[in-house]
C-alpha positions as CSV (number, residue, x, y, z in Angstrom):
1,R,22.5,20.0,-33.6
2,G,25.0,17.8,-31.8
3,V,26.4,14.1,-31.5
4,R,25.5,10.8,-29.6
5,V,28.2,8.6,-28.7
6,S,28.0,5.1,-27.0
7,F,30.4,2.9,-25.2
8,G,31.5,-0.2,-27.5
9,Y,31.5,2.3,-30.6
10,P,34.5,4.2,-32.2
11,A,34.5,7.3,-29.9
12,C,34.3,5.1,-26.6
13,P,35.6,1.8,-27.9
14,R,36.0,0.1,-24.4
15,L,32.5,-1.1,-22.7
16,E,34.4,-1.4,-19.6
17,D,34.7,2.4,-19.4
18,Q,30.8,2.6,-18.9
19,E,31.3,1.4,-15.1
20,K,32.7,4.8,-14.5
21,L,29.7,6.2,-15.6
22,F,27.4,3.8,-14.0
23,R,29.3,4.5,-10.8
24,A,29.3,8.5,-11.0
25,L,25.5,8.6,-11.9
26,D,24.5,5.6,-9.4
27,V,22.7,4.0,-12.3
28,E,21.5,0.9,-10.6
29,G,20.1,2.8,-7.6
30,A,18.6,5.6,-9.8
31,I,16.6,3.1,-12.1
32,G,17.8,-0.4,-11.7
33,V,19.8,-0.7,-14.5
34,R,23.2,-2.5,-14.0
35,L,26.0,-3.7,-15.7
36,T,27.1,-7.6,-16.1
37,E,30.3,-9.1,-15.7
38,G,30.9,-8.5,-19.7
39,Y,29.8,-4.7,-19.2
40,M,26.4,-5.3,-21.0
41,M,23.4,-3.3,-19.7
42,D,20.8,-5.6,-17.9
43,P,18.0,-5.2,-18.7
44,E,19.2,-6.0,-22.0
45,A,17.0,-3.6,-24.0
46,S,18.8,-0.5,-22.1
47,V,20.8,2.0,-24.0
48,S,22.9,4.7,-22.7
49,A,25.0,7.5,-24.5
50,L,26.7,10.7,-24.1
51,V,25.2,13.4,-25.9
52,F,27.1,16.9,-26.8
53,H,24.6,19.3,-27.8
54,H,26.7,21.8,-29.5
55,P,26.1,23.3,-33.3
56,E,30.1,22.3,-33.9
57,S,30.1,18.9,-32.2
58,R,31.5,16.1,-34.5
59,Y,32.0,12.4,-34.3
60,F,35.3,11.1,-33.8
61,V,37.2,7.9,-33.5
62,I,39.5,6.7,-31.0
63,A,41.9,4.1,-32.9
64,P,43.0,1.4,-30.2
65,G,46.7,2.5,-30.7
66,D,45.7,6.1,-29.8
67,L,44.1,5.3,-26.6
68,E,47.0,3.2,-25.4
69,A,49.3,6.2,-26.1
70,F,47.0,8.8,-24.4
71,E,47.0,6.2,-21.3
72,R,50.9,6.2,-21.3
73,R,50.9,9.8,-20.8
74,G,49.1,9.6,-17.5
75,A,46.0,11.3,-19.2
76,G,43.8,8.4,-18.7
77,S,44.4,7.8,-15.4
78,G,41.5,8.7,-12.5
């Protein structure tokens, strides 16, 4: 049991945050998938996700106002 969340959906609303994952994992170097200027994956049939495999995992939504408040507190830096 677990959840699968993807960039651009309610739990990870900003596609541009996917760039951090791509840099950390060297996705382009490892498997040849790159991000376009609009943060879409190329080749276009590519898919990325964050998978949390835990029996208590639950889907969640981050509202734009909540995300902005979180970042103002400094927790979103880095």
